[in-house]
C-alpha positions as CSV (number, residue, x, y, z in Angstrom):
1,M,0.0,0.0,0.0
2,I,2.7,2.5,1.0
3,P,4.9,1.9,-2.1
4,T,1.8,2.3,-4.3
5,L,1.0,5.6,-2.7
6,L,4.6,6.8,-3.0
7,A,4.6,5.8,-6.6
8,I,1.4,7.7,-7.2
9,A,2.8,10.8,-5.5
10,L,6.0,10.5,-7.5
11,G,4.0,10.0,-10.7
12,L,2.0,13.2,-10.0
13,L,5.2,15.1,-9.6
14,L,6.6,13.7,-12.8
15,V,3.4,14.6,-14.6
16,L,3.7,18.2,-13.4
17,L,7.3,18.3,-14.6
18,A,6.6,16.6,-17.9
19,V,3.9,19.0,-19.0
20,G,6.5,21.6,-19.8
21,K,9.5,23.5,-18.7
22,V,9.3,24.2,-15.0
23,P,12.0,26.2,-13.1
24,L,12.7,23.3,-10.7
25,S,16.1,24.8,-9.5
26,Y,14.3,28.0,-8.7
27,N,11.8,26.1,-6.6
28,V,14.4,24.2,-4.7
29,R,16.4,27.4,-4.0
30,N,13.3,29.2,-2.9
31,L,12.4,26.5,-0.4
32,T,15.9,26.6,1.2
33,V,16.4,30.4,1.1
34,R,13.0,31.1,2.5
35,W,13.3,28.3,5.0
36,P,11.2,29.9,7.8
37,I,8.1,29.8,5.6
38,T,8.9,26.3,4.4
39,V,9.3,25.1,8.0
40,L,6.0,26.8,9.0
41,I,4.1,25.0,6.3
42,L,5.9,21.7,6.9
43,T,5.0,21.9,10.6
44,A,1.3,22.3,9.8
45,F,1.4,19.1,7.7
46,I,3.3,17.2,10.3
47,L,1.0,18.1,13.2
48,V,-2.2,17.3,11.3
49,I,-1.0,14.0,9.9
50,G,0.6,13.0,13.2
51,L,-2.6,13.7,15.1
52,L,-4.7,11.8,12.5
53,T,-2.4,8.8,12.7
54,W,-2.7,8.7,16.5
55,M,-6.5,8.9,16.5
56,L,-6.8,6.2,13.8
57,A,-4.3,4.0,15.6
58,F,-6.6,4.1,18.7
59,V,-9.6,3.2,16.6
60,N,-7.6,0.4,14.9
61,G,-6.6,-1.0,18.3
62,M,-10.2,-1.1,19.4
63,R,-11.3,-2.8,16.2
64,R,-8.5,-5.4,16.5
65,L,-9.5,-6.0,20.1
66,T,-13.1,-6.8,19.4
67,E,-12.3,-8.8,16.3
68,G,-9.7,-10.9,18.2
69,T,-12.2,-12.0,20.9
70,G,-14.4,-15.0,20.4
71,R,-14.2,-18.2,18.5
72,P,-16.2,-19.2,15.4
73,G,-17.7,-22.3,17.0
74,N,-18.6,-20.8,20.3
75,V,-22.1,-19.9,21.3
76,L,-22.7,-17.4,24.2
77,V,-25.9,-17.9,26.2
78,L,-27.4,-15.2,28.2
79,A,-30.7,-14.7,30.0
80,E,-33.8,-14.0,27.9
81,S,-33.7,-10.5,26.3
82,A,-30.3,-9.8,27.8
83,T,-28.0,-8.1,25.3
84,D,-24.9,-7.9,27.6
85,E,-23.4,-10.1,30.2
86,T,-23.7,-7.4,32.8
87,F,-27.6,-7.6,32.7
88,S,-27.9,-11.4,32.5
89,T,-29.0,-13.8,35.2
90,L,-29.2,-17.5,34.3
91,N,-31.0,-20.2,36.1
92,T,-28.4,-22.8,37.2
93,G,-30.9,-25.6,36.8
94,D,-31.2,-24.9,33.0
95,L,-27.5,-25.0,32.2
96,S,-27.0,-28.8,32.3
97,E,-29.6,-29.4,29.6
98,I,-28.0,-26.8,27.3
99,E,-24.6,-28.2,27.9
100,N,-25.7,-31.8,27.1
101,Q,-27.3,-30.9,23.7
102,P,-25.8,-33.0,20.9
103,E,-24.2,-30.0,19.2
104,V,-21.9,-29.3,22.2
105,L,-18.5,-30.8,21.8
106,R,-16.8,-32.8,24.5
107,H,-13.6,-32.3,26.4
108,A,-10.9,-35.0,26.4
109,D,-12.3,-36.2,29.8
110,G,-15.8,-36.6,28.4
111,R,-17.3,-33.4,30.0
112,P,-19.2,-31.0,27.8
113,L,-17.0,-28.1,26.4
114,A,-19.0,-25.5,28.3
115,S,-17.9,-22.8,30.6
116,R,-20.2,-21.4,33.3
117,E,-19.2,-17.8,34.2
118,T,-20.3,-14.8,36.2
119,Y,-19.2,-11.4,34.7
120,L,-18.9,-8.4,37.0
121,I,-17.7,-4.9,36.8
122,V,-16.1,-3.8,40.1
123,N,-15.3,-0.3,41.3
124,Q,-11.8,-0.4,42.8
125,P,-10.3,2.5,44.9
126,V,-6.7,3.0,44.0
127,E,-4.5,3.1,47.1
128,K,-1.5,5.4,47.1
129,A,-2.1,6.4,43.5
130,L,0.8,8.1,41.8
131,P,0.4,11.7,40.7
132,G,-1.7,11.8,37.5
133,R,-3.2,8.4,38.2
134,P,-7.0,8.0,38.8
135,K,-8.2,7.5,42.3
136,R,-10.7,4.8,41.2
137,R,-11.0,2.4,38.3
138,F,-13.5,-0.1,37.0
139,L,-12.2,-3.7,36.8
140,Q,-13.7,-6.6,35.0
141,V,-14.0,-9.7,37.1
142,R,-15.1,-13.1,35.7
143,G,-16.0,-15.8,38.1
144,I,-15.2,-19.2,36.5
145,E,-16.5,-22.5,37.8
146,D,-13.8,-24.6,36.0
147,P,-10.8,-22.8,34.7
148,V,-9.5,-25.7,32.7
149,L,-12.8,-26.0,30.7
150,A,-13.0,-22.2,30.3
151,A,-9.5,-22.1,28.9
152,A,-10.3,-24.9,26.4
153,V,-13.6,-23.1,25.3
154,H,-11.9,-19.7,24.9
155,E,-8.6,-21.2,23.6
156,L,-6.5,-19.3,26.2
157,R,-3.1,-20.2,27.6
158,L,-1.1,-19.2,30.6
159,A,2.2,-17.5,30.4
160,P,5.1,-19.7,31.5
161,G,5.4,-20.1,35.3
162,G,1.7,-19.6,36.0
163,S,-1.2,-22.0,36.9
164,W,-4.9,-21.9,37.1
165,F,-6.5,-21.3,40.4
166,S,-7.2,-24.4,42.6
167,Q,-10.4,-26.1,43.4
168,A,-10.6,-24.2,46.6
169,G,-9.7,-20.9,44.9
170,V,-7.8,-19.5,47.9
171,Q,-4.3,-20.0,49.4
172,A,-2.4,-18.7,52.5
173,L,-0.6,-15.5,52.0
174,P,3.1,-15.7,51.6
175,G,4.8,-15.4,55.0
176,A,1.6,-15.7,56.9
177,A,2.1,-16.9,60.5
178,G,-0.1,-18.9,62.9
179,E,-2.1,-22.0,62.6
180,A,-2.9,-23.2,59.1
181,A,-6.7,-23.0,59.8
182,S,-6.5,-19.4,61.0
183,A,-3.7,-18.1,58.7
184,P,-4.7,-15.2,56.5
185,T,-5.8,-16.3,53.0
186,A,-5.9,-14.6,49.6
187,I,-8.2,-15.3,46.7
188,Q,-6.3,-16.8,43.8
189,A,-6.6,-14.8,40.6
190,V,-5.6,-15.3,37.0
191,L,-5.0,-11.9,35.2
192,G,-5.1,-10.8,31.6
193,E,-1.8,-9.2,30.5
194,G,-3.4,-5.7,30.1
195,V,-4.9,-5.6,33.6
196,A,-1.7,-7.1,35.1
197,R,0.2,-4.1,33.7
198,E,-2.5,-1.7,34.8
199,L,-2.5,-2.9,38.4
200,A,1.3,-2.8,38.4
201,R,1.2,0.9,38.0
202,D,-0.3,1.3,41.5
203,R,3.1,0.6,43.1
204,T,4.7,3.5,45.0
205,Q,7.2,5.6,43.2
206,Q,10.1,3.9,45.0
207,Q,8.8,0.5,43.9
208,A,8.2,1.7,40.4
209,A,11.7,3.0,40.2
210,S,13.2,-0.3,41.2
211,A,14.9,-2.1,38.3
212,R,13.7,-5.4,39.8
213,Q,10.0,-4.5,39.5
214,P,8.5,-6.1,36.4
215,E,6.1,-4.1,34.2
216,R,3.2,-6.2,35.3
217,L,2.0,-8.1,38.3
218,D,3.4,-11.5,38.2
219,V,2.9,-14.8,40.0
220,G,3.0,-14.5,43.8
221,E,2.2,-10.7,43.9
222,T,-0.9,-9.4,45.6
223,F,-3.5,-6.6,45.2
224,N,-6.6,-5.5,47.0
225,L,-10.1,-5.7,45.6
226,G,-13.5,-5.8,47.4
227,H,-12.0,-5.7,50.9
228,R,-10.0,-8.8,50.2
229,T,-6.4,-9.6,49.3
230,W,-5.9,-11.3,45.9
231,I,-2.8,-13.2,44.9
232,V,-1.8,-13.7,41.3
233,V,-1.3,-17.4,40.4
234,G,-1.1,-16.9,36.6
235,V,-1.2,-14.5,33.7
236,M,-3.1,-15.3,30.5
237,E,-1.6,-14.8,27.1
238,S,-4.6,-12.9,26.1
239,S,-3.2,-9.9,24.2
240,G,-5.5,-8.9,21.4
241,S,-8.8,-9.8,23.1
242,T,-11.1,-8.4,25.8
243,F,-9.9,-11.1,28.1
244,N,-6.7,-9.1,28.3
245,S,-8.5,-6.8,30.7
246,E,-10.2,-9.4,32.9
247,I,-9.5,-10.9,36.3
248,W,-10.5,-14.6,36.6
249,A,-11.2,-16.2,39.9
250,K,-13.4,-19.0,41.5
251,Q,-17.0,-18.2,40.9
252,S,-18.2,-19.5,44.3
253,L,-15.9,-17.0,46.0
254,I,-16.5,-13.8,44.1
255,G,-20.3,-14.2,43.9
256,P,-20.9,-13.6,47.6
257,I,-18.3,-10.9,47.8
258,F,-19.8,-8.8,45.0
259,G,-23.5,-9.8,45.4
260,K,-23.8,-11.8,42.2
261,E,-24.1,-15.5,43.1
262,T,-25.8,-16.6,39.9
263,F,-24.2,-17.3,36.6
264,T,-24.5,-14.6,33.9
265,T,-23.0,-16.4,31.0
266,L,-22.7,-19.9,29.5
267,V,-20.3,-20.4,26.7
268,V,-20.4,-23.7,24.7
269,R,-18.2,-25.0,21.9
270,T,-19.7,-26.4,18.8
271,R,-18.1,-28.0,15.7
272,D,-17.7,-24.9,13.6
273,A,-19.3,-21.5,12.6
274,A,-22.2,-23.1,10.8
275,A,-23.0,-25.4,13.7
276,A,-22.8,-22.5,16.1
277,K,-25.3,-20.5,14.0
278,E,-27.7,-23.5,13.9
279,F,-27.4,-24.1,17.6
280,K,-28.0,-20.4,18.3
281,D,-31.1,-20.4,16.2
282,F,-32.3,-23.5,18.0
283,L,-31.9,-21.9,21.4
284,N,-33.6,-18.7,20.3
285,A,-36.5,-20.4,18.4
286,K,-40.0,-19.2,19.1
287,P,-43.2,-21.2,18.8
288,E,-44.1,-19.6,15.6
289,D,-40.7,-20.5,14.1
290,S,-41.5,-24.2,14.1
291,S,-45.1,-23.8,13.0
292,S,-44.0,-21.8,9.9
293,A,-41.7,-24.6,8.7
294,S,-42.6,-26.4,5.5
295,E,-44.8,-29.4,5.9
296,G,-42.4,-31.6,3.9
297,A,-39.5,-30.9,6.3
298,A,-39.1,-32.4,9.7
299,P,-37.8,-29.5,11.8
300,R,-36.1,-30.1,15.1
301,A,-38.4,-29.3,18.0
302,R,-37.5,-25.9,19.5
303,Y,-35.7,-25.6,22.8
304,K,-38.4,-25.4,25.5
305,K,-36.6,-25.9,28.8
306,A,-35.9,-22.2,29.3
307,S,-36.1,-18.9,27.5
308,V,-32.6,-17.7,26.7
309,S,-30.8,-15.3,24.4
310,A,-28.0,-17.0,22.5
311,Y,-25.4,-15.3,20.3
312,V,-22.6,-16.6,18.1
313,E,-19.6,-15.4,20.2
314,L,-18.0,-13.6,17.2
315,D,-21.2,-11.7,16.5
316,Y,-21.6,-10.7,20.1
317,Y,-18.2,-9.1,20.3
318,A,-18.5,-7.7,16.8
319,A,-21.5,-5.7,18.0
320,M,-19.2,-4.0,20.4
321,S,-17.3,-2.5,17.5
322,E,-20.1,0.0,17.1
323,T,-18.1,2.0,19.7
324,N,-15.3,2.0,17.1
325,E,-17.6,3.6,14.6
326,Q,-18.3,6.4,17.0
327,F,-14.7,7.0,17.6
328,L,-14.0,6.8,13.9
329,W,-16.7,9.5,13.2
330,A,-15.3,11.6,16.0
331,A,-11.7,11.2,14.6
332,G,-13.0,12.1,11.1
333,F,-14.8,15.2,12.3
334,V,-11.7,16.4,14.3
335,T,-9.5,15.7,11.3
336,V,-11.7,17.5,8.9
337,V,-11.9,20.6,11.1
338,I,-8.1,20.6,11.7
339,S,-7.4,19.9,8.0
340,I,-9.6,22.8,6.9
341,G,-7.7,25.1,9.3
342,A,-4.4,23.7,8.0
343,V,-5.4,24.2,4.4
344,F,-6.3,27.8,5.0
345,G,-3.0,28.2,6.9
346,V,-1.0,26.8,4.0
347,M,-3.0,28.9,1.6
348,N,-2.4,32.1,3.6
349,T,1.3,31.3,3.8
350,M,1.6,30.5,0.1
351,F,-0.3,33.8,-0.7
352,A,2.3,35.6,1.5
353,A,5.0,33.8,-0.4
354,V,3.5,35.0,-3.7
355,N,3.4,38.6,-2.5
356,H,7.1,38.4,-1.5
357,R,8.0,36.9,-4.9
358,I,6.2,39.2,-7.3
359,K,9.4,40.4,-8.9
360,D,10.6,36.8,-9.1
361,I,7.5,35.9,-11.0
362,G,7.9,38.9,-13.3
363,M,11.5,37.9,-14.0
364,L,10.4,34.3,-14.8
365,R,7.9,35.7,-17.3
366,V,10.6,37.8,-18.9
367,L,12.8,34.7,-19.2
368,G,10.1,33.1,-21.3
369,Y,8.1,31.0,-18.8
370,A,4.4,30.7,-19.6
371,R,1.6,31.4,-17.2
372,W,0.7,27.7,-16.8
373,Q,4.4,27.0,-16.1
374,I,4.3,29.5,-13.2
375,L,1.1,27.7,-12.0
376,V,2.9,24.3,-12.1
377,S,5.9,25.8,-10.3
378,F,4.0,27.0,-7.3
379,L,1.8,24.0,-7.1
380,L,4.9,21.8,-7.3
381,E,6.3,23.6,-4.2
382,S,3.2,22.9,-2.2
383,L,3.1,19.2,-3.2
384,L,6.8,18.7,-2.3
385,I,6.2,20.2,1.1
386,A,3.0,18.1,1.5
387,I,4.7,14.8,0.6
388,L,7.6,15.5,3.0
389,G,5.2,16.7,5.7
390,G,2.9,13.7,5.2
391,L,5.9,11.3,5.5
392,L,7.2,13.0,8.6
393,G,3.7,13.2,10.1
394,C,3.2,9.4,9.6
395,A,6.6,8.8,11.1
396,L,5.6,10.9,14.1
397,G,2.3,9.1,14.5
398,S,3.9,5.7,14.1
399,L,5.7,6.3,17.4
400,A,2.4,5.5,19.1
401,H,2.4,2.0,17.7
402,G,2.2,-0.4,20.6
403,W,1.3,2.2,23.2
404,E,-1.3,1.1,25.7
405,A,-4.6,2.9,26.4
406,T,-7.8,2.3,28.3
407,S,-11.2,2.7,26.9
408,V,-14.8,1.2,26.8
409,V,-16.2,-1.0,24.1
410,S,-20.0,-1.4,23.9
411,S,-22.9,-1.4,21.5
412,H,-25.9,0.9,21.4
413,Q,-27.9,-1.8,23.3
414,G,-26.1,-0.9,26.6
415,G,-23.5,-2.4,28.8
416,G,-19.9,-2.4,27.9
417,K,-16.4,-3.5,28.8
418,F,-13.5,-1.5,30.2
419,V,-10.5,-2.7,28.2
420,V,-6.8,-2.1,27.9
421,L,-5.8,-1.9,24.3
422,K,-2.7,-1.3,22.1
423,L,-2.6,1.4,19.5
424,I,-1.9,-0.1,16.1
425,V,-0.4,1.9,13.2
426,D,-0.6,-0.2,10.0
427,A,-0.1,0.5,6.3
428,Q,-3.7,1.5,5.7
429,I,-3.4,4.3,8.3
430,T,-0.2,5.5,6.7
431,A,-1.9,5.5,3.3
432,V,-4.7,7.6,4.7
433,G,-2.2,10.1,6.1
434,I,-0.3,10.5,2.9
435,V,-3.5,10.9,0.8
436,L,-4.7,13.6,3.2
437,A,-1.4,15.4,3.0
438,L,-1.5,15.4,-0.8
439,A,-5.1,16.7,-0.7
440,M,-4.1,19.4,1.7
441,G,-1.1,20.3,-0.5
442,I,-3.2,20.6,-3.7
443,L,-6.1,22.6,-2.0
444,G,-3.7,24.8,-0.1
445,G,-1.4,25.5,-3.1
446,L,-3.9,25.8,-6.0
447,L,-5.4,29.2,-5.3
448,P,-2.0,30.9,-4.6
449,A,-0.6,29.3,-7.7
450,L,-3.5,30.6,-9.7
451,S,-2.9,34.1,-8.2
452,A,0.8,33.9,-9.2
453,M,-0.2,32.8,-12.7
454,R,-2.5,35.8,-13.3
455,L,0.2,38.4,-12.5
456,R,1.2,40.5,-15.6
457,T,4.8,40.8,-16.4
458,L,5.1,44.6,-16.3
459,E,3.0,44.9,-13.1
460,A,5.2,42.3,-11.4
461,L,8.4,44.2,-12.3
462,R,7.3,47.6,-11.1
């Protein structure tokens, strides 16, 4: 993509040069001699394109995050009419029948590949927050009944050195004294990589400055949440998904702590994407759906045990990309406003350059240059600055590649997830930046070039 755009830009310049004799050496000398004006115009391009690149990198990071979550064969089951895990409450007695449907695959040990989960958003006060850090944050906590099954369903792995939480879900704090029965205990937690780094920033300045402190909370480290101490037993390799921002723990422990003892979500694994869609439709079928089937067919009886809302997991998380569209529209609006200002700035500066070079224009006319060659000459200057400014602006914006940011992903239906994402600058964003720079260069340089072309030789030499 980038080589193609550069080839187009180079081709545009060659066309301008090929249409006739253009005083190219004069243009180069003017750009260097009048360098303050050149730097001023160049800075406008760099700032606009750099800002655009940063904003689009943020949108791109959110899009990659939602697209990277979910598996084609997974079906996510919520309570009837629930559009988000936050608002769902499932009846535990109904889950076994769904899990044992023939479409649901089996684990190696014969159990259904199904994960019972409780999703919560917890408000956490930040103790000893560093300057500039928020005093509170929202954390995503997911109560898991069986972490091994959940990891198989979601296809998640642990970073080396970690383990899933135990059957009990708690363990004694390191260095705790006293009888084993009365020793202080901590809730075992498995963290996503993003939230592990976010929690690590709560350390004191002295701890943060220590070279021995890792960038994230690691196995054996503790944090406070919900008036309890939690200990990290593992970190998920979850970068690129919303699980990157979640804390997993034993469901039977976190339910009573946060007042949500029922399951909110059931995720089951089917054979493939087609099987997932069929199973979703089966769970969501209404009485009229089966009655409207053709008489010659033998439709499968609809699921009658309980009323639920089922979603193909990929579709569920794709709906959250609607937030990305809002950010994209906002980024586009801001870019258009800034670009218009930049175009007028370039135009004003180029008009000033024309006024300072009236005698130069008159001399070029005396030397035999036609009006349209003067037009091409001034437009060429604007395009050269635009291309250079666009490339430098993209280079400046690309510094944001890999930076972490926090945001919310949601759909218009309500709910949402607080996520830690990485800014992503790719070839498409760079292409957009270069195209915008070329457009700004043409729009900003055309009117001043036309003004220079219309100057009469004798009036210019007065």
